[in-house]
C-alpha positions as CSV (number, residue, x, y, z in Angstrom):
1,X,5.9,-7.1,-2.1
2,X,5.3,-8.0,-5.7
3,X,3.4,-11.1,-4.7
4,X,1.3,-9.2,-2.2
5,X,0.5,-6.6,-4.9
6,X,-0.4,-9.3,-7.4
7,X,-2.6,-11.1,-4.8
8,X,-4.3,-7.8,-4.0
9,X,-4.9,-7.1,-7.7
10,X,-6.5,-10.6,-8.2
11,X,-8.6,-10.3,-5.0
12,X,-9.8,-6.8,-6.0
13,X,-10.6,-7.9,-9.5
14,X,-12.6,-10.9,-8.2
15,X,-14.5,-8.7,-5.7
16,X,-15.4,-6.0,-8.3
17,X,-16.3,-8.5,-10.9
18,X,-18.7,-10.3,-8.6
19,X,-19.6,-7.8,-5.9
20,X,-19.8,-10.7,-3.3
21,X,-19.3,-9.8,0.3
22,X,-16.8,-12.7,0.9
23,X,-14.6,-11.4,-1.9
24,X,-14.8,-7.9,-0.5
25,X,-13.0,-9.3,2.6
26,X,-10.5,-10.9,0.2
27,X,-9.9,-7.4,-1.4
28,X,-9.5,-5.7,2.0
29,X,-7.3,-8.5,3.5
30,X,-5.2,-8.2,0.3
31,X,-4.7,-4.5,1.2
32,X,-3.5,-5.5,4.7
33,X,-1.2,-8.1,3.2
34,X,0.4,-5.5,1.0
35,X,0.8,-3.1,3.9
36,X,2.3,-6.0,5.9
37,X,4.9,-6.6,3.2
38,X,5.8,-2.9,3.1
39,X,6.1,-2.8,6.9
40,X,8.3,-5.9,6.9
41,X,10.6,-4.4,4.2
42,X,11.0,-1.1,6.1
43,X,11.0,-2.2,9.7
44,X,13.6,-4.9,9.1
45,X,16.0,-2.7,7.1
46,X,19.3,-2.4,8.9
47,X,18.2,-4.6,11.8
48,X,20.2,-7.5,13.2
49,X,18.8,-11.0,12.3
50,X,17.3,-11.6,15.8
51,X,15.5,-8.2,15.8
52,X,14.3,-8.8,12.2
53,X,12.9,-12.2,13.2
54,X,11.1,-10.6,16.2
55,X,9.7,-7.9,13.9
56,X,8.5,-10.5,11.4
57,X,6.9,-12.6,14.2
58,X,5.2,-9.5,15.7
59,X,3.8,-8.4,12.3
60,X,2.6,-12.0,11.5
61,X,0.7,-12.2,14.9
62,X,-0.7,-8.7,14.5
63,X,-1.9,-8.9,10.9
64,X,-3.3,-12.4,11.2
65,X,-5.0,-11.6,14.5
66,X,-6.4,-8.3,13.3
67,X,-7.6,-9.9,10.0
68,X,-9.6,-12.5,12.0
69,X,-11.0,-9.8,14.2
70,X,-11.9,-7.7,11.2
71,X,-13.7,-10.5,9.3
72,X,-15.5,-11.4,12.5
73,X,-16.7,-7.8,13.2
74,X,-17.2,-6.9,9.6
75,X,-16.8,-3.2,10.4
76,X,-14.9,-1.3,7.7
77,X,-13.8,1.4,10.1
78,X,-11.4,-1.1,11.7
79,X,-9.9,-1.9,8.4
80,X,-9.5,1.8,7.5
81,X,-7.8,2.6,10.8
82,X,-5.4,-0.4,10.6
83,X,-4.5,0.1,6.9
84,X,-4.0,3.9,7.4
85,X,-1.9,3.3,10.5
86,X,0.3,0.7,8.7
87,X,0.8,3.1,5.8
88,X,1.8,6.0,8.1
89,X,4.3,3.7,9.8
90,X,5.8,2.7,6.5
91,X,6.1,6.3,5.4
92,X,7.7,7.4,8.8
93,X,10.1,4.5,8.7
94,X,11.1,5.4,5.2
95,X,11.8,9.0,6.3
96,X,13.8,7.7,9.2
97,X,15.9,5.5,6.9
98,X,16.5,8.4,4.5
99,X,17.4,11.1,7.1
100,X,18.2,9.6,10.5
101,X,19.8,6.2,10.2
102,X,23.4,5.9,11.4
103,X,25.6,5.4,9.5
104,X,23.7,7.3,6.8
105,X,22.8,5.8,3.5
106,X,24.3,7.6,0.4
107,X,22.9,11.1,0.3
108,X,22.3,11.2,-3.4
109,X,20.3,8.0,-3.3
110,X,18.4,9.1,-0.3
111,X,17.3,12.3,-2.1
112,X,16.1,10.2,-5.1
113,X,14.3,7.7,-2.9
114,X,12.7,10.4,-0.8
115,X,11.3,12.2,-3.9
116,X,10.0,8.9,-5.3
117,X,8.4,7.9,-2.0
118,X,6.6,11.3,-1.8
119,X,5.5,10.9,-5.4
120,X,4.2,7.4,-4.6
121,X,2.3,8.8,-1.6
122,X,1.0,11.7,-3.6
123,X,-0.5,9.5,-6.4
124,X,-2.1,7.2,-3.8
125,X,-3.6,10.2,-1.9
126,X,-4.9,11.6,-5.2
127,X,-6.5,8.3,-6.0
128,X,-8.0,8.2,-2.5
129,X,-9.4,11.7,-3.1
130,X,-11.0,10.5,-6.4
131,X,-12.5,7.6,-4.6
132,X,-14.1,9.9,-2.0
133,X,-15.4,12.2,-4.8
134,X,-16.9,9.1,-6.4
135,X,-18.6,8.2,-3.0
136,X,-20.1,11.6,-2.6
137,X,-21.1,12.2,-6.2
138,X,-22.0,8.6,-7.2
139,X,-25.5,9.4,-8.7
140,X,-24.2,12.5,-10.6
141,X,-21.2,10.6,-12.0
142,X,-23.5,7.7,-13.1
143,X,-25.7,10.1,-14.9
144,X,-22.6,11.7,-16.5
145,X,-21.3,8.3,-17.6
146,X,-24.6,7.4,-19.2
147,X,-24.7,10.7,-21.0
148,X,-21.1,10.6,-22.5
149,X,-21.2,6.8,-23.2
150,X,-18.3,4.5,-23.7
151,X,-15.3,4.8,-24.0
152,X,-15.4,8.3,-22.4
153,X,-17.4,7.1,-19.4
154,X,-14.3,5.4,-18.1
155,X,-12.7,8.7,-17.4
156,X,-15.5,9.4,-14.8
157,X,-15.2,6.0,-13.2
158,X,-13.4,7.5,-10.2
159,X,-13.4,4.4,-8.0
160,X,-11.6,2.6,-10.8
161,X,-9.0,5.4,-11.0
162,X,-8.4,4.9,-7.2
163,X,-7.4,1.3,-8.0
164,X,-5.2,2.3,-10.9
165,X,-3.4,5.1,-9.0
166,X,-2.9,3.1,-5.8
167,X,-1.5,0.2,-7.8
168,X,1.0,2.6,-9.5
169,X,1.9,4.2,-6.2
170,X,2.4,0.8,-4.5
171,X,4.6,-0.3,-7.4
172,X,6.7,2.8,-7.1
173,X,7.1,2.3,-3.4
174,X,8.0,-1.3,-3.8
175,X,10.7,-0.3,-6.3
176,X,12.2,2.1,-3.7
177,X,12.1,-0.5,-1.0
178,X,13.9,-3.0,-3.3
179,X,16.6,-0.5,-4.1
180,X,17.1,0.2,-0.4
181,X,17.4,-3.5,0.3
182,X,20.0,-3.9,-2.5
183,X,22.0,-1.0,-1.0
184,X,21.9,-2.5,2.4
185,X,23.0,-5.9,1.0
186,X,25.9,-4.2,-0.7
187,X,26.8,-2.5,2.6
188,X,26.9,-5.9,4.3
189,X,29.2,-7.4,1.6
190,X,31.5,-4.4,1.9
191,X,32.0,-5.0,5.7
């Protein structure tokens, strides 16, 4: 997950620094890679080795096939649908692990993880909201940034805040996923 987040950060930086279409694909494929790592972490939790291997293979086939299709089509709506679906699946699997898995994970830890997962989702959704405000009010925000000048103009760079907030939310979620993994490893050792 950390490597996927780092790769996404590098790809996003390269795209936004150059605004080249090929690097836009790198940025968007980096998002899919991060979603893949989150799905892998949540879907293989508490699974037997054979099932984990099957999940990993299915994810690899899906994400690589879809990535090829997306680059070929070039239609952003496909990326939005795939990324959004993957994130919803990660969130739902997290809720399942916290509230429905049998035998249950420690209640006090689940409460903490649940709160932190909702915070991570909330900060990402807030960043997404800011990005859409930036899309709708681009001309007005540019004029405002010109008027206030640097460094205050950075506060009105809402697309940039989307990147900052999603990176923070993704990092928070990765921390929760790692803690769940550690808990499950301790469970196996105790058996």
